[in-house]
C-alpha positions in Angstrom: 111.5 108.5 94.8 114.7 110.1 93.1 117.5 111.7 94.3 120.7 113.3 93.1 124.4 113.6 94.2 126.8 116.6 93.2 126.9 115.7 89.4 126.2 117.7 86.9 124.9 114.9 84.7 123.6 112.1 86.6 120.6 112.2 89.4 121.3 109.9 92.6 119.3 109.3 95.4 121.3 110.8 98.3 118.5 109.9 100.8 120.4 111.5 103.9 122.3 114.4 102.7 120.7 117.7 102.3 122.5 120.0 99.9 122.3 123.7 100.0 121.1 125.3 97.1 123.9 128.1 96.8 126.6 125.0 96.9 124.8 123.1 93.8 126.3 122.5 90.5 125.0 124.5 87.7 121.9 123.2 86.2 121.8 121.3 82.9 119.7 120.3 80.3 117.1 117.6 81.6 117.3 115.7 78.6 120.7 114.5 79.8 119.2 112.8 82.5 117.7 109.4 81.0 116.9 106.5 83.0 120.1 105.1 83.7 121.4 108.5 85.0 118.4 108.7 87.3 118.8 105.5 88.6 122.4 104.5 88.4 124.4 106.2 91.0 121.8 105.2 93.9 123.5 102.9 95.8 126.8 104.7 95.6 125.1 107.9 97.1 123.7 105.9 99.7 126.6 104.3 100.6 128.2 107.7 100.6 125.7 108.9 103.1 125.9 106.0 105.6 129.7 106.5 105.6 129.2 109.6 107.2 126.8 108.2 109.5 126.3 104.7 110.7 122.9 104.4 112.6 121.7 100.4 113.2 118.2 100.5 112.5 117.9 96.7 114.1 116.0 97.6 117.5 113.3 99.0 115.0 112.8 95.6 113.3 112.9 93.5 116.3 110.8 95.4 118.9 107.3 94.0 118.5 104.7 97.0 118.0 102.1 94.7 116.8 99.5 95.4 119.8 97.9 98.4 118.1 97.4 100.3 115.0 97.8 103.9 114.5 94.4 105.1 113.2 94.9 109.0 113.5 97.9 111.4 114.2 97.7 115.0 114.9 101.0 116.7 114.8 101.8 120.5 116.0 105.1 122.0 115.6 106.6 125.3 116.0 110.0 125.7 113.9 112.2 128.5 114.2 114.2 128.4 111.2 117.4 130.6 113.3 118.0 128.1 116.1 117.1 125.0 114.0 114.9 124.1 117.1 111.3 122.4 116.9 108.7 121.9 119.3 105.4 120.8 119.5 103.5 117.7 120.2 101.9 114.4 118.5 98.7 112.7 119.3 98.2 109.6 118.0 94.7 108.0 118.2 95.5 104.3 118.0 93.3 100.9 117.8 94.3 97.9 120.4 94.9 94.5 118.4 95.5 92.4 121.0 93.1 91.7 124.2 94.7 93.2 127.7 97.0 95.5 125.7 98.5 98.8 127.7 101.6 99.1 126.7 102.2 101.1 123.2 105.9 102.0 122.2 106.6 104.5 119.4 109.7 105.1 117.6 111.4 108.6 118.5 115.2 109.1 117.9 117.9 110.9 120.1 118.8 113.9 119.9 114.6 114.9 120.3 113.5 115.6 123.6 110.5 114.3 125.3 109.1 116.5 127.6 106.0 114.8 128.8 103.2 112.2 128.1 99.7 112.0 128.2 96.7 109.7 127.5 93.1 110.6 128.0 94.5 114.0 129.0 96.5 112.5 132.0 100.0 112.6 132.6 101.5 109.1 132.4 105.4 107.7 132.9 107.3 107.1 130.2 111.0 106.1 129.2 112.8 107.5 126.3 115.7 105.3 125.6 117.2 103.6 122.2 115.2 105.5 119.9 112.0 104.3 121.6 109.4 106.0 123.9 108.1 103.2 126.0 104.8 103.8 128.3 102.2 101.9 130.4 98.5 103.0 130.0 96.5 103.4 133.3 93.8 101.3 131.9 93.6 98.0 129.7 92.4 97.7 126.1 90.7 94.9 124.5 90.8 94.0 120.6 89.4 97.1 118.5 89.2 99.8 121.5 90.5 103.0 120.9 92.8 104.9 122.8 94.9 107.9 122.5 98.6 108.8 123.4 100.3 112.4 123.3 103.8 113.1 123.3 105.3 117.0 124.0 108.7 117.0 122.7 111.1 119.7 121.4 114.8 119.7 119.9 117.0 119.7 116.8 116.2 116.5 114.8 119.3 114.4 113.7 121.9 115.8 110.9 124.2 114.6 108.7 123.8 111.3 106.8 120.9 109.5 108.3 118.7 112.8 108.0 115.2 113.2 107.8 114.5 116.8 108.9 116.5 119.6 107.3 117.5 123.4 107.8 118.8 124.9 104.8 119.1 127.9 102.3 118.1 128.6 98.6 119.2 132.0 97.2 120.0 132.7 100.8 116.4 132.6 101.8 116.1 129.6 104.6 114.1 126.1 103.3 112.8 123.8 106.0 112.2 120.2 104.4 112.0 116.5 105.3 112.6 113.6 103.9 111.4 110.5 106.0 112.0 107.2 103.6 112.8 104.8 105.3 112.8 105.2 108.8 113.3 108.9 109.8 109.9 110.0 110.4 111.0 109.0 113.9 113.9 111.6 113.9 111.0 114.5 114.0 107.8 112.9 115.3 107.1 110.5 117.5 105.2 107.4 115.6 104.9 103.8 114.7 107.3 103.9 112.1 107.0 101.3 110.0 105.3 101.4 106.0 102.6 98.8 107.0 100.9 100.8 109.6 98.9 103.3 107.9 96.8 105.9 109.7 93.4 106.7 108.4 94.1 110.2 108.4 96.7 112.9 109.5 96.7 116.6 110.9 99.8 118.7 110.2 99.5 122.1 112.2 102.8 124.0 111.9 103.9 127.6 113.1 106.5 129.0 110.9 107.6 132.6 110.1 105.0 134.6 108.3 107.5 135.1 105.5 107.1 131.6 104.4 104.6 129.3 103.4 104.4 125.7 104.8 103.4 122.9 102.2 102.3 119.2 103.7 99.9 116.5 102.6 96.2 116.6 101.7 94.0 119.8 102.0 94.9 123.1 103.5 92.0 123.8 106.0 93.6 127.0 107.5 96.2 129.5 107.5 96.2 132.2 110.1 98.7 135.1 111.0 99.2 135.0 114.6 100.7 139.0 114.7 103.9 137.6 116.1 105.5 137.4 113.0 104.4 134.2 112.9 101.6 132.3 110.6 99.9 128.8 111.5 99.2 126.4 108.6 96.6 123.7 109.0 97.0 120.7 106.7 94.5 117.6 106.9 95.4 114.2 105.0 92.2 112.4 104.8 93.2 109.4 102.9 95.2 106.5 104.7 98.9 107.3 104.8 102.0 105.7 106.4 104.4 107.7 108.1 107.6 108.0 105.6 105.0 110.0 103.4 104.1 112.3 105.8 106.0 115.7 104.7 106.8 119.4 105.3 108.4 121.8 102.9 108.8 125.5 104.2 110.0 128.6 102.5 109.1 131.6 100.1 107.5 129.9 97.5 106.1 131.0 94.6 102.9 129.1 93.8 100.7 128.5 90.9 98.0 126.0 89.7 96.8 123.8 87.0 94.0 121.6 87.1 93.5 118.0 86.4 89.7 117.4 84.7 87.7 114.3 85.3 84.4 113.8 84.2 82.7 116.8 85.1 84.7 117.7 87.9 88.4 119.1 88.6 91.3 118.7 90.7 93.9 121.3 91.6 97.4 120.5 90.8 99.5 122.9 92.7 103.3 123.8 92.3 105.4 125.6 95.1 108.5 126.6 93.5 111.7 128.8 94.5 111.2 132.2 93.2 114.6 132.4 91.1 113.1 129.3 89.6 109.6 130.2 88.5 109.9 130.7 84.7 111.4 127.1 84.8 108.8 125.4 86.7 105.8 127.2 84.7 107.6 125.8 81.5 108.1 122.2 82.8 106.0 121.1 85.9 102.6 121.5 84.3 103.3 118.4 82.2 102.4 116.6 85.5 98.9 117.2 84.3 99.0 115.3 81.2 101.0 112.3 82.9 98.2 112.1 85.5 95.6 111.6 82.8 98.2 109.2 80.9 98.5 107.2 84.2 94.7 107.3 85.1 94.2 105.4 81.8 96.9 102.5 82.6 96.0 102.2 86.2 92.9 103.7 87.2 91.9 107.1 88.4 94.5 109.3 90.3 93.9 107.8 93.9 93.3 111.1 95.9 90.9 113.4 93.9 89.2 114.8 97.0 92.5 116.6 97.1 95.5 117.8 94.9 98.6 116.6 93.4 101.6 118.7 94.1 105.1 119.6 93.6 107.5 121.4 96.0 110.9 122.5 95.6 113.2 121.0 98.5 117.0 121.0 98.8 117.5 117.4 99.1 118.8 115.6 95.5 116.2 113.9 93.5 112.9 114.0 94.4 110.7 112.0 96.8 106.9 110.7 96.6 105.4 112.4 99.6 101.5 111.6 99.3 99.9 114.2 97.3 102.8 116.5 97.0 106.0 115.2 95.6 109.1 117.2 96.8 111.7 117.7 93.8 115.4 119.0 93.9 115.8 122.5 92.8 118.0 121.8 90.0 117.1 120.9 86.4 116.9 117.3 87.4 113.5 118.1 89.1 112.3 119.5 86.0 112.8 116.2 84.2 109.8 115.0 82.5 110.7 111.5 83.9 111.5 112.4 87.1 108.0 113.9 87.2 106.5 110.9 85.9 108.4 108.8 88.4 107.1 110.5 91.6 103.8 110.9 90.1 103.3 107.3 89.3 104.3 106.5 93.1 101.0 108.4 94.0 99.5 104.9 92.7 102.4 102.4 93.3 104.0 103.4 97.1 101.2 105.6 98.5 97.9 104.0 97.4 99.6 100.8 97.8 102.6 100.6 99.8 105.3 97.6 100.2 104.2 96.2 103.7 107.9 95.8 104.5 111.3 97.3 103.3 111.9 93.9 101.9 109.6 94.2 99.0 110.4 97.8 97.9 110.5 96.8 94.8 106.8 97.2 95.0 107.3 100.7 95.1 110.5 101.5 92.8 110.3 99.2 90.2 106.5 100.1 89.5 107.1 103.8 89.3 110.4 103.5 87.4 108.3 100.8 84.8 105.7 104.3 84.4 108.6 105.8 83.2 108.4 103.5 80.4 104.8 103.9 79.9 105.4 107.4 79.7 107.6 107.2 76.9 105.2 104.7 75.1 102.3 107.0 75.4 104.4 109.4 73.4 106.5 107.6 71.4 104.5 104.6 70.8 106.1 100.9 71.2 109.6 101.9 69.7 110.4 104.7 72.4 108.9 102.0 75.0 111.5 99.6 74.1 114.4 102.0 73.9 113.5 103.1 77.6 113.7 99.6 78.9 116.5 99.2 77.1 118.6 102.3 78.8 117.4 100.6 82.1 118.9 97.0 81.5 120.5 95.9 84.6 123.2 93.1 84.7 124.7 93.5 88.0 124.3 91.3 91.0 121.9 90.6 94.2 118.4 90.2 94.0 115.3 92.3 94.2 114.1 90.6 97.1 115.9 92.7 100.3 117.4 90.3 102.7 118.9 92.8 105.0 116.7 95.8 105.6 118.5 97.3 108.5 120.9 98.8 105.3 119.5 101.3 103.6 122.1 100.9 101.1 120.5 97.6 100.4 116.9 99.0 100.3 117.8 101.4 97.7 119.6 99.3 95.5 119.8 100.0 92.2 118.1 96.7 91.0 114.9 97.7 92.6 114.6 100.6 90.5 115.7 99.2 87.0 115.7 95.3 87.2 112.3 95.9 89.3 111.0 97.6 86.4 112.2 95.1 84.0 110.3 92.5 86.2 107.1 94.1 85.1 108.3 94.4 81.5 108.8 90.6 81.4 105.6 90.0 83.1 103.9 91.7 80.3 105.6 89.7 77.9 104.8 86.6 79.2 101.0 87.4 80.1 100.4 89.6 76.9 99.3 93.3 76.6 95.7 92.4 77.8 96.0 90.4 80.8 98.8 92.7 82.2 96.9 96.1 81.9 94.0 94.2 83.2 96.0 93.4 86.1 97.3 96.9 86.8 93.7 98.1 86.9 92.7 94.9 89.2 95.6 95.7 91.3 94.1 99.5 92.1 90.6 98.3 92.5 91.7 95.4 95.1 89.7 96.2 98.0 92.5 94.1 99.9 95.4 96.6 98.5 93.8 99.8 98.2 95.1 102.2 100.4 96.9 99.4 102.2 99.9 97.4 101.5 101.2 94.3 99.8 104.1 91.9 99.5 105.3 90.3 96.2 103.5 87.0 96.9 100.1 88.7 97.3 100.7 90.7 93.7 101.9 87.1 92.3 98.7 85.6 93.4 96.5 88.1 91.5 98.5 87.9 88.3 97.9 84.2 88.4 94.1 84.8 88.9 93.7 87.8 86.3 96.2 85.7 83.5 94.8 82.0 84.5 98.3 81.0 84.4 100.9 79.7 87.1 103.3 82.4 87.7 105.0 81.1 90.9 108.1 79.9 88.8 108.5 83.6 87.4 108.6 85.4 90.7 110.8 82.6 92.1 113.4 83.2 89.3 113.0 87.0 88.8 112.5 88.2 93.0 114.4 85.7 94.4 117.0 84.6 91.9 120.0 86.5 90.9 121.5 87.8 88.0 119.6 86.8 84.4 120.0 84.1 81.6 123.0 83.7 79.2 121.6 82.4 76.2 123.2 80.5 73.4 121.5 79.4 70.0 122.1 77.4 66.9 119.9 75.6 64.6 120.0 73.1 61.4 117.3 72.8 59.0 116.7 69.3 56.9 114.0 68.8 53.8 112.1 65.8 54.6 110.8 63.7 52.2 106.9 65.3 52.5 108.5 68.1 50.8 108.3 69.8 54.5 111.3 71.1 56.7 112.7 69.9 60.0 114.0 72.6 61.8 116.2 71.8 64.9 116.8 74.5 67.3 119.2 74.2 70.2 118.8 76.6 73.3 121.7 76.8 76.0 121.9 78.6 79.1 125.5 79.4 80.2 125.0 81.1 83.6 126.7 79.5 86.4 124.7 81.8 89.1 121.4 80.9 90.8 119.2 80.1 88.9 121.2 77.9 86.6 118.2 77.4 84.7 115.9 80.0 84.1 112.4 79.5 82.6 110.8 81.3 80.2 108.8 81.7 76.8 111.7 82.7 74.5 111.1 84.3 71.2 113.5 83.2 68.2 113.2 84.6 64.8 113.0 82.0 62.2 114.4 83.4 59.1 114.1 82.4 55.4 114.7 83.7 52.0 111.8 85.5 51.5 111.3 87.1 55.0 111.1 85.9 58.9 108.9 85.4 61.6 109.1 84.7 65.5 108.5 81.4 67.4 107.9 81.2 70.9 110.1 78.5 72.7 109.4 77.3 76.0 112.7 76.9 77.4 112.7 75.3 81.0 115.8 73.0 80.6 119.6 74.2 80.6 120.5 72.5 77.7 116.9 72.0 75.1 116.4 70.8 71.6 113.2 71.8 69.8 112.4 70.1 66.6 109.6 72.5 64.6 108.5 71.3 61.2 108.1 74.1 59.0 106.7 74.6 55.4 110.2 76.5 54.3 113.7 76.2 54.8 114.8 78.3 57.4 117.3 79.1 60.1 117.2 80.8 63.6 118.9 84.4 63.0 118.3 85.9 66.6 116.5 85.6 69.6 114.5 88.1 71.9 114.3 90.6 68.9 112.5 92.9 71.2 114.1 92.5 74.1 111.2 91.2 76.1 113.7 89.3 78.4 116.7 90.7 80.7 119.5 88.5 79.0 122.7 88.0 77.0 122.2 86.0 73.8 124.7 84.9 71.1 124.9 82.4 68.0 127.0 79.3 68.2 127.6 76.6 65.9 125.3 73.7 65.5 127.3 70.7 66.0 125.6 66.9 66.7 122.4 67.2 68.8 120.6 64.2 70.3 117.0 66.4 69.7 114.9 63.6 71.4 114.6 63.7 75.3 112.1 61.1 75.5 110.3 58.2 73.5 106.5 57.5 73.6 104.9 55.4 76.3 104.9 51.6 75.5 102.4 48.9 76.3 104.1 45.3 78.0 103.4 42.6 75.2 102.2 45.1 72.3 104.1 45.8 69.1 106.2 49.1 69.7 108.0 51.6 67.3 109.4 55.3 68.0 112.7 56.8 66.9 115.3 58.9 68.6 115.9 62.1 66.5 119.4 63.3 65.9 120.6 66.3 63.5 124.1 67.6 62.7 125.2 71.0 61.0 126.9 68.5 58.1 124.1 66.4 56.7 126.6 64.6 54.7 128.1 63.0 58.5 126.6 60.1 59.5 125.3 60.0 62.8 125.5 57.1 65.3 123.3 56.4 68.6 124.5 54.2 71.2 123.2 53.4 74.5 126.2 54.1 76.9 124.7 53.8 80.4 121.6 51.7 81.4 120.1 49.4 79.2 116.6 49.5 76.9 113.8 47.8 78.3 113.9 44.1 77.5 112.2 43.3 74.3 113.5 46.8 72.4 116.2 47.3 70.5 117.7 50.5 68.8 118.9 51.1 65.4 122.0 53.0 65.9 121.9 54.2 62.1 118.3 55.5 62.1 117.4 56.0 65.7 114.5 53.3 65.7 113.4 51.9 68.9 111.2 48.7 68.0 110.0 45.3 69.5 107.7 44.1 71.8 108.3 45.1 75.7 108.1 42.1 77.7 108.4 44.2 81.0 107.2 46.9 82.7 109.5 49.9 83.2 109.6 53.8 84.3 113.3 54.7 83.9 116.0 56.2 81.4 119.1 55.3 79.9 121.8 57.6 78.4 122.4 57.7 74.7 125.5 59.0 72.9 124.8 60.7 69.4 128.4 60.3 67.7 129.1 62.1 64.1 133.1 62.2 62.6 134.7 65.9 63.3 131.9 66.7 65.9 131.6 66.6 69.6 129.5 63.9 70.8 126.2 64.8 72.4 124.6 62.8 75.4 121.2 62.7 77.1 119.2 60.8 79.3 116.2 59.3 77.2 112.8 58.6 79.2 110.4 55.6 78.7 107.6 54.4 80.4 106.5 51.0 79.9 102.7 50.3 81.3 101.5 47.0 82.3 99.4 44.8 79.6 95.9 45.0 80.3 96.0 41.5 79.7 98.3 38.6 78.5 97.9 37.4 75.2 97.1 33.7 75.2 96.1 33.7 78.9 92.5 32.5 78.6 91.4 31.9 82.0 93.2 35.1 83.5 95.9 33.8 86.2 98.4 35.8 84.3 100.2 32.4 83.4 100.5 30.7 80.2 100.3 26.8 80.7 98.2 23.8 79.5 94.9 25.2 80.5 95.2 27.7 78.7 95.7 25.7 75.4 92.7 23.4 76.5 90.4 26.6 76.6 91.3 28.3 73.5 90.9 24.8 71.6 87.6 24.5 73.2 86.8 28.2 72.2 88.0 27.6 68.5 86.7 24.3 67.7 83.7 23.6 70.3 82.2 27.2 70.8 83.4 27.2 74.4 83.3 30.4 76.5 85.5 33.1 75.0 88.2 34.6 77.1 88.2 38.2 78.5 89.3 40.2 76.9 88.7 38.6 73.4 91.8 39.7 72.2 93.7 37.2 74.7 92.1 34.5 72.3 94.2 36.0 69.4 97.9 35.4 70.6 99.5 36.1 67.0 97.9 39.3 66.9 96.5 38.8 63.1 92.8 39.7 64.3 91.4 36.2 63.9 91.1 33.4 66.2 92.1 30.5 64.7 94.2 27.1 64.5 97.2 29.4 64.0 96.7 30.8 67.5 96.5 27.4 69.3 99.7 26.2 67.4 101.6 29.8 68.7 100.3 29.1 72.4 101.3 25.1 72.1 104.9 26.4 70.6 105.4 28.8 73.6 103.9 26.6 76.4 105.7 23.4 75.6 108.7 24.3 73.3 109.7 27.7 74.8 108.9 29.6 71.5 108.3 33.2 70.9 105.7 35.0 73.6 102.3 35.9 72.1 101.6 39.2 71.0 98.8 41.5 71.9 95.7 40.7 69.6 94.0 42.4 66.6 96.6 45.2 66.2 97.8 46.1 62.9 101.9 45.6 62.6 104.0 48.4 62.0 105.8 48.7 58.8 109.2 50.5 58.5 
């Protein structure tokens, strides 16, 4: 859905403001309305509309209507454009979802008037209060049972601000039209007005002035002149449809048709334009046929092939994705190819698959906005795609998930359009093109979503199934988190004795908002004297160091060069950094060697490493100049200690270093396996070495000096420890490290 406010250069989505064409600004070149112009003013337009009329939708959200599902609506209306009155009936066929059900409640706003209510042809009592029609059926229905309810009504629908049905003029001619998203179908016909309740089909029978043509969803079954100055049009939407997508657009339309060819068949693409705009419509609107073909390739075949796709003029700002017939503003914005692409893409994402509730509206609007970028890519390749995404970068606050859906300004916040599109762009970057486009096709074909509804977590689960990756972290931070990562990067490169090079890279996130740490695969450009290549760094810490071994001397020269992440990034000077964040695991009583790695931008300045909080495990020591950790651990451990890396003239770096020391599988010298070294072990070892006595288990326990031979030297080592408190035996038959 795209809307416009009265501005000559931007499109906004004035959901609840109907503007007469006679008061419109002069048309401008559609090329001036890029994605930022089409999306950026939406929140302001909604806020302005709501200032004119504050209508709380809280009852809509808290009333329990879960006892039934609508199966079919038959809407019959007679519209008088002179008096602004509508009169008619809505018959709902519904299915009970619980046993013992007999109290369906429908949404229907004042000032519309209920005249009577019937079920199975029998009049029943009703109450119309607070925007609801309360009824009690004369029979009780169990789960799966069908029942019907017919409401007869008349009146002039709500006007001003929160409005879903409008009487306007174009070139002095009446134009009657609807725009019901999100909660305003109930302003002109009784229904269960929630996006998750899709009727299997809808019949729209509307009687209007015979000078007008009435456009609605689906297929035109009949149009009849009544001989009294009116005509009746009968449209049927045979695919499942939610209430806010049911539409009417009625005026003296000029009509023309193009055809979308698929396989050996064709589908009509019908256009309904104001007569004064015919030449422009003939030039601009048929691009929709090419876009249907392109999106069918990206997503799957157009989802309403048995009916049509269409575009109809209406006086509201921007455009609206009414199922099978989008409504577009009369101004040049309504002819913008990216507005056309956006509303067309909604036929897949919003109409075929609909967000279950308005908390997840990004599943509609973010997908349609992203489709605009795919259309740019279809025509101009990767560069055009990246440029289009760059024009939708969103750096404001809020999160994509909508917490408060009682405020329409929240529901249609800009972040669901632009940042929602960026979520898909970033997901493509994370899982790759092959999996991403397979995901879109799987989403289109999934029976649990097709002509049904969805929430974010279900799409996440499908993305995980297709890609084989855990993506919970991704959706948590980008759908439920706020803002974006602010990266700082630095690097230093040092030659090695083996002719290779150590490249040390530091990534730092500086944002103070939530999440304070974004987990992302971050592309960095590593440049050399002869070229550059891109390396992906898995960044899951707020401050993180990376050590890369390379065949050439290189530094990081850029971060995220193709803009796969919604971020800001800047370089900074590499100071002194403790690169290591852990030591390799050790085994109790076994000789140990590992090194802590530190780097400095000035290789001439020595770095000193010091334990400043906590202690090294017993038996291990740290060389402050080389970072080597050596010794034989005498106890188990699983913990950390704080190390400081210091270099003259630089700010010290500190890092918690983790180490795990696993229990020894045996105690060297312990011949009888009782985990105690005593005289019994000495006797058993002498017996084994000199008298061919039974060997210990494991055999290495008979080698307490660790030289891979059990002999008198081992006996001496064990006697020295047991009687004289000499050094502990060491694990047997292990090569000693050389430094």
